[in-house]
N, C-alpha and C positions, 0 to 999 in steps of 0.2 A: 597398643604398646606407644603409637604415634601420641597420642593424646596425654599418655603418662607421662610423656619426657617433654613434653609442651608446659604443663603446668607445674612440674616440678622444678623448672627454670624460673620461676618466679619463687624465688626464694625468701624476696625481702619483701616489706608492704609500701606501698606507695609515701614517698614524704611528703606529711601535710604541710603546705604554706599555709600562712595566716590568710583569711578571707579578703578580698579586697572588695570591702563593703562599699566604700564610694564610687568604685567599677557597677557592682551589680545594682544597685541603689538608683544610679543614673538610668540605668540601661532599662528597668522594670517598672520603676512608677512611673504615675501619668506625667504629662508635662505639665510643670506648676503654672498655672496664669491665677489662683489665690491664694491670701494670708491662710491656709488651712496648716493646722496641728497634726504631722506626717508621722508624728511618734509613735500612735496605736499602732500603726501599720509598720513599721519600723521593730516595732517591739514582736510584733507574731511572728513577721517574716526570721528574726532574729531567734527566737524559739524553735523556730521550725529547723534553723541551721545548727543550733547548740544541740540538735538531737540528730545526728549522724543516723540514717536511713540503711536497716540491714539489706544490700545487696541481694543476699538469695531469698528474702522472705516479701521484697517489695513487689506489689502490682503494678500493672498501668497506671493506677491512679493516684498510688503513691510517688511513681517516678516521676509523673506528670506534674505533681504537686512543686518539685523544685524549681520549675521553671527553667531549667539548665539545659535538657534534652529535648531535642528534637522528635517528633513523631515516630520519625522511622528509625531512631537510635532505640527508642523504647522500645519497640518491635523485636529489635533486632536482638535487646540486651535478653527478653522473654523467651525469644527461640531457641536462641545461643543456650540459654540455662536448663531450658527442656529438653535438650538434645543432649548436653553434658552431664547436666544434675548442678550442684550447687558450686560456686567459686572457691575455689582454693586460697586465691590472692586477689587482691585490689588489682594487681597487673593482668591478672588474664583478662580484663576486659580490654588490654589490645589486642587479644585475637580476633575480635570481634572488627570486622573489616571499617564498619562505621564510626568507632570508638578511636580516636588518635591519642598520642601522646597527650601533646596538648589539652584535648578533651578530659584527659585521665587527670590531668593534673589539675586543673578546673575542678572536675567532681570531686576529687580526692577526701577536702574538707569536709564532704557532705555525707559520705556513706563510711561503712563499718561491714567488717565480715562477719556474720553469725551463720550459726549451724541450727537453726531451728529456735525453739522458746528459751527462753532464758532461764537458766538454772540459780537458783540463790540458795545453796545449801549454808551459808552461815545464818544467823540470825538477824532481826532486822538492825540490830544497834550496830553490830560488828561489820556490817554493810557500807553503814553510815559513811568510813575513810575511802572507800570505793567509788564515791559520788565523784563524775563527770566533773561537775561546777560545784565549788564549794567556795563562797568568797562573802566576804563585807565590804561595803562600799560606802564610801559618804562623798558627798557631790558639795559645793559651795558655789551659786553663780552672784554677779552683781554688776549691776552698773554705776560707775563711781559719779559720774554729773548728776547733781540733786535734781529731781525731778519735780515738778508743780505739787503734784501729791504728800511730797515730805517736807514741803515749807509749811510755816505757820499758816494756821487757817485766818482768811480778814473776813469784815464784815462789809455787805451792801449797805449802799445809800437807805434801803429797805430794812436794815436791821438784819437781813438774814446772813448766818454766818455759812461761807462756801466749805463745802465736803472736801476733805484728806484723807489720806490713807491713816491709818491706826498703829500700824507697825513699821519696824524697822525695813530696809532696803534690801536685806538678805536672801537668798534663796537656800534652802537647807533641804536634802533630800540624803535619804538611807536607805540602804538594800541589803537584805541578806538573800544568799540562794544555797538550799543543798538540793542537788539532783543527781540521781543516778540513770540511766536511758534504760526505759522500759521497767523502771523497777521502784522509785518513787520522786517527789518533788516538795520539797516546803522552802516556802520564803516569806518574808514581807517586805514592805513601802510604807516607810513614812516622808511626808514632806511637807513643807511651809513653802508659802509664795511669797516673792516680795511685796511687800506692803500688809500682810498680815500679821498678827498678833501671835505669840506664843503665850496663849493664855487657857486660863481653866476654867470654864464658864459656862455651864451647863446650859443656861438659862438660852445664851447664844448657840447651842450646839457645837461649842467649841472646849478641846479638851486637848491642850499640848498643841502638837502640830493641825495642821488644817486636816491632813488627810492620811487614812490609816487604810493599807490593803494588805491582806494575806490569804493564803493559803495552802493547801496539805492535800497531796494526790498520792494517790498507790495504784500501780499499772499489773496487770497480770497477777490477780489475787482470786488463782480457780478459773470459772469463766467470768470474773468481773474482770472486765479490760482496764477498768479506768475508774476510780472511785475520787472523787475531786470535793473538797470541803473548802469552804470562801470564796476568794474572790475567782472568776472565770469566764471565758467566752466560750461559744459553740460554732462551729461552720457544716455545714451538710447542703446537697445541693448547690447550686449557683448562688446563692445568698439571698433569696427574696424573702424569707423568713430566719433564718441564721446565718449573719455573715461576718462575725470574730473581728467584727472592728475595723478589717480591712478592705482595700479594692483596690486592685491594679487593672491595668487596663488600657489606655491609651498612649504610652510612652513608645519608648525608641524598640522595646521589644515588641515587634508590631503582629505577630502568632500567636505566642503560649501563652500568654497572659489573660488573653479574653476570659479563659476558661477557669472558673473555679474547682477547688477542689475540696472534698469531704473529710477533713482532717480532725471532724469530732471536738471534741474537750479539750481545751486549753487551757493551764491557768493564767491569770490577767497578772501582768508584770508593770503595767504602764504607771504613770502618775496622773494620768487623766481621769477626771472622777464624773465620766459618764460613760456609758455605751457598755457594760459588763453586768452579770449576775455576779448576785451575792448570796449563797445559800450551798446546794448540794447537785451536784452531776453525775453523774455515773452511767455505765455502759455495759451493759449485760450480751455475751455471747453464747446464744442459744447452741447453736451447731455452727458447722464449717460455714455455713451460708447467712444465718440469718444474727443479728445481732439488736439490742435494741438501747435506747439513750432515754433516761427522763433527766429533766431540768426541775428544779425548785427553787425560786428566790424571793428575797425580801431584802428591799436595799431602798434607803433614805434617798431623795432626789430632792434637787434645787429647783426650786417655784418662784416665782412671782405671783403673789396675790392679788384679785380683783378689789380697785377699791372704790367699788361705785357704791351709791347711797340706794339707788333703787333696786329693791330686789323684784319688782317684775321685771326688770330688763337682765340683770344678770342675776344668776343661782349663787348666792348666798356662799363664801367658802371655797369658790373657783378660783381655779389658777390660770395665767394667761399665757404663760409662757415658762418654760424651762429651761435655766441657766446651764448651758454647757460648757461654762470657761473653768467653773470650778476656781474662780476667785473671789476671796471673802476680805476684799481689803479697805472698805467703807463701810457704815452703818446700811446703806442702802444691799449694797451687796449681801453684807449679813443677814440681812432682814430676807434674803431670799433662800440661806441655807437649811437645809433639811425640811422643806417646807410640807413636804409628802413623799407618801410611802407608796411603792411601787412593789407588787404582787406580782411575780410570771413563773406559770406553771408551763411546761413544756414537754415534748416526746418526739422522739424520731426513731424509726423504726425502718432500718437497712438491709436488704436484701444483696447477695456479690458472690457470683458464681462466674467463673473464669473470664471473659470479655466484659460481661454483663453487671450493671450494678443500679439499683434504684430504690427510691425511699420514700416515707411520707413526713412529711413535718407538722407539726400542731404547737403553736403558743397563745397560750394567752396571757395578756398583760392587764391589769387591774391597777388603778388609782384610788387612793382613799379619796381624792376631792378631784372632781369633775374639772376637765380642761375646756377651757371657753377662750379660746384666743382672740385679740382686739382686731375687729372687722377691719379688712383690706380690701380692696379691688380683686385680688390673687389668691386670697385664704380661701375662698368661701368654700372650697370642699375639702378644706383641710381636716384633720381629727377633731372631733369635738366631743366631750362626754368623759367616761370613767374609765370604762373598759373596752379592749380590741382584742378580737383573736385573729389569728392568720392560721389558713392550714394550706399546704400544698404538697404536690407528688413534683421528684424529678427522677432522672435519669442517666447513666453513663453507657456508652458502649463504644468498644474499642474493635475493629477490624483490619485487621494488619497494617497499613500506616495512616488511619483514619481514626477522630477519636470525634462522636459525635454526643452531645448531651442539652438537656434541656430543663427546665424547672416553671414547671405553671402554681399559681399562688392565686388565693383570696383574701378577702379582709373581712370584716362584719359588716363594713357598709356594701358590700357586695363587687364592691371594685377588686378588678383582676390584676394581677402582673404574670406576664408571660416574657421567658428570656429562651431562647434555644440557636445553638451552634455546631459548628462542626471545625476542627483542625486538623491538619492532617498532610503527609510529605508527598506530592505529585511523581516525585524524584528526589535522589539524592540532594541536588540542587536547589531545586525549590520547595517551598512549603507555604501554605497558604491558610486563612483563617476565613471563617462567616458566622456574622452572629446576628440574631434580630431577637429587638425585643419591643415590647408593646406594654407599658404601664397606664392604667386609669389614672383620670385626676382623683379618684377618689379612693385607690388603693394607699392601705395606711398601713406599714411596717416598721417597728421601732428598732429593730435590730437586724434591718437589711441593709447588705453594701452590695447590692448586685452591680453589672457593669450599668452604666448610666453617663448621659453626658454633665446631668443636675447632679448635684449632692445628695439627692434622695430619689429613690425610685419609683417616680410617680409623674402622671401627664406628660408622655412621653412614648415617643416611638421614631425607632430609627433602627438603622442597617449598615453595620459595619465591616468593611474587607480589608484583611491584610492580608501580606505577602513578603516574603522572605527568600531572595535570589541568590545564591554562589555561584556566578557562571564561571567565574574562573577562582583557585584555591586563594590568591591574595585579597580578594574582592569581595565586599557583600552587601548589597543594596536590603532595605527596609520601606518597605511602604503601607501606608496605610491609606484608606478614605472611610470617613463617617457622614451619614447623612441622616438628620434628626428632626421631630416635629415636635412642637410642644402644642395640643389642641387647646387647651384652655391657657388663662391670663399664668404667668408666672412675676415674680419679681424686676423691674424697671421693664417690664414689656407686658400692658395692660391689653394683649390682644394676643389671639393665636398667632403663631409664630413660628419658624424653620430654618434650619441653619445647616452647616456644613463646617467640616475638618480633613483635611490630608496631611499628610508626612510622608518625608523622602529623608532617606538617612542613608550616604554611601560611604563604606567605611573599606579602608584601603590599609593590609596590614604586612609591609614586605618582609619582615623579619620578628623573631621574639622582642627586638628592644624597641622597635616602633611602631606607633598604630595613630593613623588620622583618619578624619572623619569630616564630612561638612552636611549639615542637617539644614532642611528647610520645613517649614512648618505655616500653614494658614488654616485659620478658623474664621465663620463668619456668622454672626447670630445679630437678632433683632432686638433692636432695643427702645423702648420709647426716644422722642424727641423731647418733648415737654416733661420733665421730670421734676414738676413741684410737688409728688406726692397727694394732689389733690384728686380725687376719684370723679368731681363731677365734670373734670375737662374732658375733653374729647380729644383721646390720647392716639398720636401718630406714630408710627414705628420707621425705624433706618436699621438699613444693617449697618454692623459694627464691622470693620473687616480688620482682622489682625494678622500681620504675618511677620513671623520670628525667623531669624537663622541664626547659624551657629557654624563656627569651624575650628577644630579642634585639633592639637597636634599633644601626643604622650611619647617621651623619650626615655628610656632605661639607661643611662650613661654608664654604669657600672653597677655592679649589687648591690653599691653602698646611696648610688644617686641617682635620682629621678625628677624629671621636671615636666610641666606640663604647660601648655601654652594656649588661650581660648581667646576667640572673638565671637560677641553675641550683638544682635544687633534687632530690632523691632520697629514697624511701621504700624500707624494706626489711622484708620481713617472712618470718620461718622459724621454723618450729615454734614456733607463736603469740608469737614474741617480734618485736616492731618497734623497727626504729631509721631515723634521718630525717638529712637534710644536707641545708646549704643552701651556697653560695655567689653574692656577687655582686660585681664588676668592672668598673673603668672604664677605659677605654684613651684615649690621646691622641695623634696622630699629627701633627708640624709639619715641614713643610717648608720652608729658609731655604737658597737656592742652594746651598752646599757642604755645608752640615748636614740630616741628616734625624735626628729626634728620635722616640724612641715610647716613652711610658710607659705602667705600668698601676699600679692598686692593687686588692687584693682582699681581702673580709672572708670567712672560711669558720669553717662552725660544723656538724662531722657526729659523730654520738652514737657510731660506730665505724668499725672499715676497710671494713666492708661498706658501707657509707651513702658509700663517698667518692665523688668528683666529680673530672674531669679536663675542662682546659681548655688549649687548643693557645694557646702563647706565643709573641712574636717573639724571633729570637734573630741571632747574628751570621749571617753568609752560611754557607748550606749544615750549619747546625748546628740540631737538631732536638729541641723541647723541648715534650712534654706531661705534666706532672708533675702527680702524684694528691694532691688536697686531701682530709686527713684529721684529725682532729681538732678544736682550734680555735684561731683566730689570724687573722695578716693577713697577705698577700704583697705584694710591690711591688719591680718593677723599674723600668729606665730604660737605653733603648738608645740608641746616640749612631754615628752612622753621618758621616766628612769625607772630603771632596773632596779631597786635599791637594794632587795632582796630576792630570792627564788619567788618568794611568796606573798612580796613587797614593791606595786609599782605605783609612782605618783604619777598623775597628770597636769599639766597649767597649760592654759589658753587665755591669752590676751587679744582683743580684738578693739581695733579705734577705725570709727567713721567720720571723716573729717568732710563737712558741706560746704559747698562755695557758693550757694545761690540762697542761703537763709541765715538769718539769727536767730532762729530758735528750732529745735528738732521736735516732730511729735506733736501732741494735740492734748489736749484736755489735762486732766492730772498727770499726764504720761509728760508732759510737754519739760524741755530741756531747755533753759535758756542759754544759747549759744549754740555753736554750729560744729560742735563736737561730741560725740558719742562713746563712752570705752567701758567694755563687757570684759568681767576676767569669767572663766570657771576652773576652779581646783577639784581634783578628785585622787581619793585616796582606796584604792583597790588591794585588800587584803585576800590572801587565796589560805584557807583554813589546812587544807590538805594538800601536802604537795610531793 
């Protein structure tokens, strides 16, 4: 009787506030120290959060994939559901002592209330208007100062004509998406980058837009849990074979993000032109415990062909590198477009029962031309040839408040990769993580995104320790320490080397409207003292020590007005030389009925590029921005969102950087004469059904 009264008191659903993607991204993303394109990571995570989890069906694996729950909270949810049955309202989560109102409001955008398997009494076309997402999106982006690549070509004294971009400086992006959770998903993406031509020329593999992507997915069709045609990604185990293009790890969230989750087949919706399958991906559920996934893909890749005249030294028709930028602006870049075909066949077999899940992965990747990288001191054990196979086995096991996980893989070369760890809650106030990895120098896996210090999981050994403490309700301390070794040479380190990294973040939240934290991170890696690139020289290594500090204050002044103040600094020491960097920024966000305005002004001063600083920036919908601040200057931007109609939303952003230490910006064909760079983004989103 008491239980009936308790659940019937939850009469209304939890108000689902808009997801604070900026806070989420800064918390779970790795600390930026490279000019990486994080769009693929963002896209995959955004898909996960645009498909709310059924709280009545989710197991520990699925709940952990949110990165929003502590191990003890996951265990409490599962125990509560087992004892009292399915949740009747999301508000019922408050009946769990470990889930407070603040946790509930944070989780609400990512949860839904289900009652078992979805039922679709309507025919397919009648269900389309019920789609969770149904929109058409158009985005334009441009830098308004003229880059060197868009100037008239000149001729050198030797008669050589300089290279220039063939297209205009406008970037055009179009996306359409129709999706109903656990039912269907359809979408396409079209893109032309700045400098690329909109041209129909089959001889150079260019047909209108430079990049096309599409997918069609059907879910829960009898025992077929997922059938996807077109472009997609896959994530199984800890990412040694199937990594789904994204990796979290050593960010300010020091515990939950070290573990990967087997989310299976995901439609590919990003505009990056590398790292996805194109073909068929399907998952079949044999029974409650066993399911299998098959992958068949054939996709063109950009590659640079060898230009050797000596067929005895280099195999005819081989390629030396894969172009992952997706840019085709000059004749040289166009010459790489679709120069090789990649055929992939993969299988996953997974067993899941109660608190245990495990599986087997196999992936075969074949190129129609052999890969022969240009010899360098550090790449002697890199992949060579025209085919590679990977096989792995993985497991996940949860016991009370602890999750153990691991994966072991091998490639055709005989190189192996191993990653294993545990995350858990020692008590409500203490959570921890431990992760060990060991990747051979000749371990090759093209679709892996396992936890690693390097961009690829090979030539690395390490152990990571993470800790989160909540000693007092308003205080939180995050810590991690990672020690790693590189047994073989690597880029800019032509000898075996090692290093370490530690991070500490102390957060204080005295109330719902004020949050402040201070963060310090130190990393040390060894680097060549002599960096001429000539392998015959005797290289010596010296430690490069990098320290970054950050102080942040967030204040919600009213329901409409929010401000953020932040100070960042860096110190770099290498071979007895020191350099420093400093950045101060101020944000303001204002909501006014149909308008949403976000503005920022930043002042920065760094001694050199090594001392650069990164800061996440708000941008138009589904557009990612983490610029590097180097040199001396000021940067500011204004982002405006206007709801014209319930179905029509406009976004406009203008950003400008003014340098005081230079007379030209960037280098090569990207060079701008002058000390200013002005960028605009314009986006229109039209909801098809509302």
